N, C-alpha and C positions, 0 to 999 in steps of 0.2 A: 357383203360390206366392201366398199371400194378401198383401193389403197390409201387414199387420203384420209378416210374415215378411220381406217385401222390405225394408221400413224397418229391421229388425233386421239384415239382410244389409249394408246401405249402412253402417249404423253400425260394424259389425264390419271392413268393408274400410277405412273412414277411420281406425279405431284402428290397424289393422295398418300402414297407410300411413304414419301419424305414428311409430309405432315403429320401422320401418325406416328412416326418415330419421333419427331420433334416433340410431339405432345408427350410421349413416353418419357423422353429424356428430361423435360422440364417440369413434369407433373408434381415431383417431390419438392420443388422449389417453391416455397410459399411466398406470393408476392412478386416473384420474377416473371418478367414480361417475356412471352414466347416471341422469338425472333422469327420474322416473316422469311420465306424463302427467298434466297439469294441476297439476303441482307446479314452482315455480321454485327451481333449485338454489341452496344456501347459498353465498356467495362465499368463496373461500378466501383466507385471510390469507397474504400473501407473507412472505419472509424479511425484507424491508424493514420490514413492518408490524410483524412481531414484534420487531425490534431497535428500532425506535421506541417500541413499548410497553416494552420492556425499559429504554431509556434514561429515559424518564419516570418509570417505577417505580423505578429506581435513584436519581434525584434526589430523589424524594419520600422514599424509604426512608432515604436517607443524611442528608437534613435532619431528619427525625424522630429518628434516632438521635443527631444532632450535638445537638439541643435537649433531648432527655430522657434523655441518659446521662452518667455519669462519664468523665473521661478514660481510666480504665482500662478500662471497658466499650467504649468507642470503639476503643480499641487492640485489644482482643480481637475486636471486630465486623470491624474492618479485616483483622486477621490471618486470620480465617476465611474473609472473602470473597476474600483474597489466594490461598487455596488453590483456589478454583474458577478463577479467572483463570490461575494457573499451570498447572494441569491442562490447560485449553484450549490455552494457548500451547504446552505441551509436545506436546499432539497435533497441533497444526499443525506443529512443527518436526520431529516424527518423520517427517512427510511431504515436507518440503522438499527435503532432500539427495537422496533417491532419485528425486524428481520432475524436479529440475533436471537431474540426470545422465541420465535416460532421455531426457526432452523434448529436451534440448540435443543430446545423440549423435544421436537420430533425425533432429532438424531439420537439423544439418549434413550428415549422411549423405543425406538427401533433396535436399539443395541441389545434390548431383551432382558438383561438382569444386571445387578449391581456389579457382579464379577466382571462382566464384558466392559462396564463403564470403568471400573478400577483398571483393567488390563490396557484398554486404549489409552485411558487418561495417563497412566504410568508412561507408557511408550512416548506418548505426545509430550509430557513434561521432560522426559530424558532428553528427547531431541532439541527442546526449546532451551534447556539448561546448556547442553553442549554447544549449539550455535551461539548463545549469548556469550559464553566464555571465549569461544574462538573469536568473535567479533571484537571484544574488548582486549583480548590478547593481542589481536593484530594492530590495533590502534596503538597500544602501549609500545609493541616492537618498532613500528614505523617512526612514531615521534622520537623515540630514544635514538634512532638512526638517523634522522633528518635533522633534529634540534632546530627546528625553524624558529622557535621563539627567542634563541640566543641573539638573533640578529637586532631585535628590538632593544634590549638592554634598558629596560624602563626602571625608574626609581620607585621605591615602595611608597603607595598613597598614604596619606595621613589616615589615622584611625578614625573611623566613624564616617568615612566618606560614603554617601549613598550610591547604590547601584540600581535601585528601582526594581530589583528582583527579590521576592521574599523567599529566604532559604528555609524557614521554619516549617513549611508545607511538606517537607519530605522527611520527617522525622520517623523513626520506626514505629513509634506509637501510632501515629497518624496513618501510617501505611497499613497496619494490621487492621486498625477499627474501620478505615475507609473500605475495606473489602467487603464488609458485610452491610447491606443495605438497611436502614432505619424503615423505609417505606418503598415498596417496589414501584410505585407509581412515582415517586420522587426520583428514583433512579432511571426509570424510563423516560421521564421529562427532562432530566438532565444529561441523557445519553451516557450515563456511567456504566460502560461497558462491562467493567470487572465485577460491580454489584449486580449487573443483570445476568451475568454468567453463573455467578454463586446461585441466585434465585432459581434460574432455569435449570441447574443441576437437581437441586432439590425437588423441584416442580416435575421434571422429567422422570426421576426415578420414582417418585410418588404415583405419578400417572401411569407407569408402566406396571406398577404392582397391583393396580385395582382390577386388572382384568378387562372384560367387555365394556365397563363404564369408561375406562381410560381410552379405548380405542375410539370412542365417538369424539373426545376431546382432540385426539392426535390427528384424527382425519380432518377436524375443523381447523386445527392449526396448520396442517400440511396444505390445505387450500388457501388460507390467509398468506402463507409464505409464498405460494405461486402467485397470488394477485400482487404481492409486494413486488416480486421480482418482473411482473408486467410493468408496475409503475416505474421500475427502474429502468426498464427500456426507453420508456417516455422521457425520463429525467437525462438519459445519456445523450439524447439528441442535442443537449444544450453543451455538452462537454467540449467540443472544439471552440465554442464562443467564449466559454470560462477561460479555456487555456490561453487563448489570444489576450484576453483582458489581463490575466495575471502576469505575462511575460511583458505585454507592453507596458504596465504599470511600473514595474520595477526597473525596466530599461530606461524608461523616461526619467526616473528619478536620478539613478545611479550613472547611467551613460556607460561608456567603454572604460572608463577609469575603475568601474567596479572591478574588472578583471585585471587592470594594470596594477592597481594599489594592492589587491590581495590575491594577485595572481598566483603566486608560488604556493599560497596556503590552499587556495581553492583547487589548484593543479594537483597538489600533493593528495588532498583529501579524495578528489575524483579517482586518482590512480589507486588509493587504498580501497575505495568502494569497489572498482573494477578488479582488484585482487580478491576481495571478499566474495565477489560474485563467482569468480573462477574456482575459488576453493569450494564454496557451497555447491556448485554445478558438478564438480569433480567428486564430491563426497556423494551427492545424490546419484551420480552415474554408476557408483558401485552396487546401488541397490536396484536401478531401473534402467541401467545401461544406456544406449544411445537415445532412448526417449527423452533425455534431458534437453535435446535441441528442439523437438517438437512442443515440449512443455514451455519453453521460452517463447516459440512462435505462437502458442496458444495464449499466452497471458500477456502478449507484447502491448496490446491496447491499454490494458490495466496498468501496466508498468509506465507507460508513456503519459498516460493521464494522471497517475500520482505524482510525475515527475513534474509535469507542466503546471498542476494545481498545488504543488507542495502539500499534499493531503493524501495519505494512504487510505483514509476514510472514503475518499471519492471512487476508490476502486473496489471497495469491499462487496457492495451487492452484486456487481456483474462478476466479480471474480467467483463467486459460488457457482454461477452457471458455466462458466469457462472451465473451472477445475472438473466438475461433473461431466461435460463434454469430453475432456480429456481421458475420462476413464475412472476417475476416483469415486469411491462409494459415497453416495449423497449423504448417508448416515455419518460417514467419518468427517467429510468436508464440513457438515453442519456443526460438528463436534469440535473439530481442531481449529477451524478458521476464526471463530470468535475468541477462543482462547488465545490463539497467536496474536491477535490485535492487542492483547494486554500483556502477554508474557514473552512474545518472540518478536521484539523490534530490533533486529539485526544492524540496520542502518544507524538506528539512534545509539546503540551500544557503542559501535565503532567510533561515533563521533564524540562520545562523552570522554573516552580516555585520550583521544586524539586532542580535544579542546582544553582538557584539564592539563595535560603535560604541556601544551602550547603556552598556557598561561603561566605556570609555574617557571618554564624556561624564559619567558618574557620578563619576569620579575627577578630572575636569579634565585629562586627558591630550590635548593638541592633536595631530591628525594632519594632515599636509600631503595634498594631492590625490595626489601621487605614492605617499605611505605607503599611502593608502587603496587605490589601484589595485593596488599590489604585495600588500597584504592579501588583495585579491580573487583574486589569481593563486595566491596560497599556499594559500588555503582550496580553491580548485578542485583543486589537486594533492593535499593531504593528506586530502581528504573522500573519495576514491575508495576503495571497498572496505570501507566502514564498515558496510554492512548487516548486521543480527544482532548487532551489538555493542552490549551494555547501555551506556547514556548516551553513545553514540559522539559525538554531535554537541558534548557538553560536553568531552570528551577533545580533540577536534580543535580547539576554541576555546581551551582551556588551552595547547596547544602554540603557536597562533599569537599569543595575546596576549603571551607571553613574548619574542617576536620584536620587539615594538614597545614593550616596557617598560610594558605595561599591567598592573595588579595582577590576578592570577589569583584572588585572593579575591573579585573582584566575581562571579564565577560562584556564588558562595553566595547572592547576590541573587536568582538565578533557579532554585536547586534547589526552592524551595518551589512554584513554579507549572509546573515543567518537564513534568510530566504533561499539564497541560492544553494547553501548547503543543505538546507531542509528539502529540497527539491531531490537531491541524491539520496537523502536518508529515506524519504517517503517511498521512493522506487524500489529502494533495496528491501524495505520492510515487506513491500508486496511480493517480491521475488521469494525472500525467506519464508513467509507463511505459505506460499504456493508449494514450495519444495517440500515444507513439513507435511501438508496435507498428502502430497504424493507418496513420500516415504512411508508415513504411517499406514496409508492404504496398501502399499506394498507389503509391509510387515504383517498386516492382517489378512494378506492373500485375497484383497478386494480391489486390485487395481486391473481394471479390464484393459485388454490389449485392442482398444477400438482405434479406428482410423481417425485422425485428427483433421478437422477442416481448417487449414491454415488460410487466412484471409489475407 
């Protein structure tokens, strides 16, 4: 072999060696294109990146329309974009009911026995009640310190002035009876999460108790859950488009005065939300240590999605997968997360005391410490099971205000900015439920120390 041929052979072997190792490196990445030798692969934009781009685009588009269009054009623009947002939320909602049912039944059946269900359920509800109380108390303390409503000094409205919000729907009797479904198919059709949870608990326990026959049902439902999660992946491709439409619509209508007129209230609420995040993460760090940071990084896409669409439901299907990837036990995630969407709405809890005291201050209605504490307990009770109900937080607040002779008309002060406030509430609800699933998994000794793939 000549020197030239020898040199050519070495070059050939080096190239093949590099190709083989490149193949090994990228073989585990499904759908990832193998980079050719000598070329750096283009970085792939994650879902977070696309949603960030969509949010910025939505703000700029909304402001352009606000300043360059007539009121009629703005209304038409907002209505057109509302179709996009509604379609996306409908696609999400078509997934939620079957996913909650399948995952919860499978999760309960895999727990093994009623004692395990009771033990994990007790720990879950203990965390939920503690987090709800903390959120309500934080809103109460902050509003007593800031007294933002005092600046308005509004006169008491005439008796019988309509508010457009029915407060009768949050009575104690309605709450208790509404928990139990009259018809499971009606509950599934209406996405009544709390009713689905109740039926799923009974169904899961019964399925686990019949032995081998039950395993057939569990295997089938487990397969259905995986199919629905694949459908979720398809739906999530539309998330950035929906986020852009939602942001552009509200910005076009309100414009920059949205933040100018209600700037102090919005800023205070967002700072309170940030404080709640810090407190919840610090408490979580007691149980899982420094893994709170990887947890936030793992669910950041879902937090941003809930924020931009003002719907925590939009994040629910994908959140199950992300928490399992983080290391949470699938059976615990399947049990805790559906319950959390009915019982653990931390962002909504904070907003309820925040808004209630703001309205009381605006009309000069004095409340004693005892009344404020009783209000806190009333809100904790009447707020359970409100997930998926449009403007549910406002309905609960309306029912509570009437108990303390606070004008319900004060809710009209907040309707104009409720969309902006709901964005923060929804994102917080996602974070709070994620922390609950992780902490309960840790309590049960089923939180795996897996490496988290941060995108």
